[in-house]
N, C-alpha and C positions, 0 to 999 in steps of 0.2 A: 315849418321854421319857427312855430311861437314857443315849442320848449318839450318837454320830455313829459307825457303823460305817465303817470304808478299809478296803479287800483292793487289792493288788498282783494283777491276775491276766493268767495268760498264755495264748493261745488259737494253735492251729498246725491248718491242714488244708492239705489241696493248694490246688487254682485256688477252692473256694469254700465256705462252710461249708455241713455238710450235716448232717442229722439223724441222732445216734450217732456221727458221723464225725470230730470235734472232739476232741484233742487238747488238755488245762486243765488247770493249777496255780495255787494259790493260793499265793504266795511268799511275802508277809508281808500283816499283817494287822494291826488295831488295833480299839478302840474309847476314844472320846473319849469322856467322859463331859460332859455340858453343863453348864456353871457353873449355878451358883444362880437368878443372872442369867435367864437362859436357858430355866430349866427354868417359873419364875414367865413368863417373855413369853409362850411355848410355850402355857403354860393357857389366858391369857386371849386366844388370837388367835378362839374362837369368838364373844365378844363383844368384839371390836375396832371401829369403823369402817373404811369400807373405806379413809378415807386409814392409818390406824394401819397395817390389814395392809398395804398398799402398803408404806410403813418397813421392817416386820417381816422380809416378802418378800424388801427388796434387803439388810437388814442378816444377816437369817442367812444369803444369800446369797455375802455377805463374808466371814463370820463362819466357811463351811464351806470357803470357796476358799481360804483362809488355814492352814487344819486339813490341807488336799491338800496344800499347798505345804511345809508343814513337814515332814510324813509323808514325801514325797518324795524332799527334802531331806538330811533323818535316813538313809532308806536309802540313798539315793544311787542312786535309782531312773530306767530308761529309760523315758519314759510316750510312749505313740501318743495317748491320749485319755484324757479324762474321764467316766463316764457316773454321773449322780445322781437319786435317785428325789425326793429331800427330802422336809418333814412336812406331812402329808396333815392339811388342816384341816378339808374339807366333800368328801363324797363319793355324793353326790346323781345317779345314772346316769338312776333315773327322771324326771329332772327335765333332764336333758342336761349335766351339771357335776359336776366334782371341782377340787381345789385341792389342790397339792402346792406347799410354798413353799420358798426356797430361791433364791434367781433366778438361772437359770445362766448369765448374761451378767455378773452380780459375780463369781461365781465364777469363770466362764473369765479374769477382768481376774485378781482376785488369785492364780492358781495358773497364771496365763498360758499357759494350753493350750487346748484347743479342747472345748466341754464339750457331751455331749446330754442335755437333761432331759424332763421336760413326755411321759412315755410313759400316760399313760391316757387321754389327752382325743381322742385319734383314732377308738380304738375306740370311745367311750363319745357319740361322733358320728355312730358305723356303726350305733346300734342298739343297743351292747353294756353290757354291765356294769363294761367297765375294771377287773374283775378277776375271782377270781384270780389273780397273774400268775404263782405259783409256778410252776404245771402250764405254763410255756415252758423252765423250766428241767433241768424235769422227763425232759421230750419229748425234748430236744436233746443232753441232757448226760450223762440218766443210763437211757437206755432197755435195759440189759437189765433193769430191774423191770417188776413186773405193776402192783404200785399203791405210793403216795406218800402219806405223810401229812405235813403242816406245823403244827408246833405252836406257832404266836405268838401274837400279840397276839389273835387270830384261828386258827383249826383250821379248814382246809381239804383234801380228798383230790383226789388225782388217780388217775386209770387208763386202761390203754390195753385198749381192746376192740375186742368183732369189728369194730364199726359205724366205730373213729377212737378218738381220744384227746379224753377229757374230765375235766373239772377245777371246785370248785365251792366254796366259802366252808361250814360246816357247822354252827360253832357261836362264841361270843367264849370264847376261853378261859384264854392267861394273864393279858391287861387286867383279869381280871375275879379269878380267882387275886393276884394282885400288891396288886391293892386289897385283898384281904381280908386280907392278910401285910401290909401297909402299916398294918392296927388296931393288930395285935402290934408293931409293929415294928418290921419286918422290912420287906427290900425283897423278897423272896418267899421261898415256903417250899421249902429243900432238900431234894429227895431226897422232896417229899412226907409230912415226918413229923406237920406240925401236922394236917395232912388226915387222915392213916391214926389218927391218937387222934381223931376225931370219929365220927360217930354219922348218918346221913341222914337228915333231915328230908322224909320224904313230902310234907307238906302243900307245902313250898317246894319240891320238887322238883316234886310236878305244878303247881303255880302258874307254874313256869317252862316248865314241858314241854309246855303249852299254846299258848304263841305259835305264832302262824298258821306262825310262818317255818321252824321245824322241820319243816310236812307240808307245805309246798309241794316242787314241782319244782325239780330242776339244770335250767340252769343259776341259779344264784342266787349274791348276793354278801351280806357284811356291809359297815358300818363301822364306825371305832371309835364316836362317835357314839349310834349304832343298841343297841353293845353295853352303852356308861354307863345308857341312858334304861332299856332293855329288860332286863337281867342286871346290872349291876353295882350300879348302886341301890338298886334291889327287892333284893337279896340282901346289901347293906348295911345295909339299915334292917329290915330283916328279925328278930324276934326271938328270937335264937337265938347261942349262942355261935360264936368265932371256927374253933375246930374243926371242930363240927357243919355249919356252913355252907360250911368248905373239902369239909369230907368232902362233900356234898352236891352242889357245885359241880363236883367230880372227878367225878362220877360222873353226872353232867350230859352233861360233858364224854365219857365213855367211851360211855356206851350211847347216845349221837346219832353218834357217830362208828361205831363198831360197827356200827347199825342202816342204816348209808349204808355201809360198807363189804361188810358181806352182800347187800344187795343187788341189788351190783353185780357178786359174783363169778360169778353166771349167762353173765354177758356178757362179762367177762376175757376178752382174750386169753391164750394159754399155757398149759402143763399144771400147773407146781408152781408157785402163786402164791407169791409176794415181796412184801412192803409197806418200802419205803426210809423210816425216822420222822426226821425233822430237824425244827429248831427249838428254842427255848431248851427247851418241854415235854420234849421228850426225854431230856433230865438229872434229871427229873423219875419217881421210881422208883415209885412206889405209885400215880402215872398210869398209867404206860404198865402196871405190872397190871394197874390195873380196866381201861385199854383191850383188853391182850389176853383178860380174860375174856369179853369180850362178842365178840371177833371169830372167827370161824367157825374151828374146829381146822386147817384145810387151809391158813391163811395163814400162813406163815412171817413175822413181825416183826424186820429190820434194823435196828438201831442203829449207823451209823457210826461213825467217828473223831471225836475232837471238833473239830477245823479243819471240817470239813464239816457239821455239826450246825450251828457258829457263823457259818460262812463261807456257807453257802448263799444267803441272801438279797442281798450283797452280789457274789456271784460271778452271778446271777441278775439284775443289773443291768447287770452290766457284758456280760452277754451278749447282752442286749434293744440295747443302743447297739453291739455287734459288728453286730446282726442289721442297725439300722439304716445303719450303715455301706454293707450290701450289698445294700440297699433290696430286706429279706429281711421277707418278715411276723412282724414278734413278739406276735400274738397271734392268739387261735383262737375264730372263731364257736363251734363245739365248747365251749368251755368259756367264754365271755363271752355268746355271746348274739349277737354284732354281725350285720349283715346279710353281712358279708361282710370278708376279712382285710384286715388293715392294717397300717400300719408307723408303727408311736410313735413318738415323738422328736421335737425339736425341736436343731437344731444352732447352738452359741454359737459364731462361731470367734474363733480368737484368732489 
């Protein structure tokens, strides 16, 4: 809900893209905040009629296309293609569907370039979760690490194991932390300062920790509505101070991530285990301290430079489009649980 991330990425390789063999750069990037009217409209999408949702899908595609066009003109860029994830409204893989709005055809017309969009449905049609997507960029572009953690609205981890690459969602993260910060009149808890001043509420901790999802085996995925219903709402309405609820949420995130990582260590490939941490949560110093507390001491946590932390999700979507262009599977059954590999994405020509 914060805005539209745009990144200009360059990929270089020999004849064909290969895992660990692609040179890449994020040459330009920006985040364009959503105007208030768009924030309001997007919040209403889950209660819209079918007609209203279709109108919003088309209008968002046009708005996104205009932002891309202006970004390209301002930076004077030479672009081959645009890839777009869109704004997720529904994600119910168990029912066979997901929906990301921001129509690719309207986007293509506005920015006057071919667009690849709708990256999740092919995997879901193959009985997969359509998520998480972050492990794709981990496996292809960051193969020198054993473990990966993405601390976004939802936290997920992935890992090179002796039997192949795996990844899965673990717990709601920044989505709930930012909602708590909003109650204190802040967009987010910078550095985890508020959380660090609170005390863990063990009753609240136990109530959330008992949710079935946290005991379920991988592959598994979460969506924003699930997090809102099962985590954010119960925590926001719980009777305690914001610092205490923030501290409790940080502890929940850290413990669940640490427990999952420690269970994977015995089957992880490689000798000296290193974990690359990206996503906005990597800037949360207190959260990172608590994650380190729960992780096995043999795991070295690596926080990369800011442009990778902030730009990795955009890099991921660019990579998905590149793989689609070469008809290379851009999801993995070992991550999503699909019955076979799929090439996700639809091309809107221009």
